[in-house]
C-alpha positions as CSV (number, residue, x, y, z in Angstrom):
1,M,-89.2,317.0,188.5
2,S,-92.3,315.7,186.9
3,D,-95.5,314.8,188.8
4,V,-96.3,312.1,186.3
5,S,-95.7,308.5,187.5
6,D,-94.2,305.8,185.2
7,T,-96.3,303.1,187.1
8,P,-99.1,301.6,185.4
9,G,-102.5,302.2,186.9
10,P,-105.0,305.1,187.4
11,Q,-103.7,308.5,187.2
12,P,-104.9,310.8,189.8
13,I,-107.6,313.2,188.5
14,D,-106.9,316.5,190.4
15,N,-109.6,317.8,192.7
16,D,-110.0,321.2,190.9
17,G,-113.7,321.3,191.3
18,D,-114.2,321.1,187.4
19,V,-116.3,318.1,187.1
20,A,-116.6,318.3,183.3
21,A,-112.8,318.9,182.7
22,R,-112.2,315.8,185.0
23,A,-114.5,313.6,183.3
24,R,-112.9,314.6,179.9
25,R,-109.5,313.6,181.4
26,A,-110.8,310.4,182.5
27,E,-112.0,309.5,179.1
28,D,-108.3,309.0,178.2
29,L,-107.9,306.2,180.8
30,P,-108.1,302.5,180.3
31,L,-111.6,301.2,180.9
32,P,-111.1,299.8,184.2
33,D,-109.3,302.9,185.4
34,R,-112.0,305.2,183.7
35,A,-114.8,303.2,185.7
36,D,-112.9,304.0,189.0
37,V,-112.6,307.6,188.3
38,F,-116.2,308.0,187.3
39,A,-117.3,306.1,190.4
40,G,-115.1,308.6,192.6
41,L,-116.6,311.6,190.7
42,H,-120.1,310.2,191.3
43,D,-119.3,309.7,195.0
44,E,-117.9,313.3,195.3
45,L,-120.8,314.8,193.7
46,R,-123.4,312.8,195.7
47,T,-121.5,314.0,199.0
48,R,-121.5,317.5,197.8
49,L,-125.2,317.6,197.1
50,E,-126.1,315.7,200.4
51,N,-124.1,318.4,202.3
52,G,-125.9,321.3,200.5
53,G,-123.1,322.0,198.2
54,T,-123.3,322.4,194.5
55,A,-121.9,320.4,191.6
56,S,-119.9,323.3,190.5
57,A,-118.5,324.3,193.9
């Protein structure tokens, strides 16, 4: 069974911790979905940094 959905809309970007890879995958999304993904990455990185984590963790 495939994890890929046939429904339109943003595809989930897995939370693998590799921000660069996640950003590259987001580039393939339509612009509105891409903006949502980058906003989510921004929020995640901000939270990590505020909590004393690192961007690569």
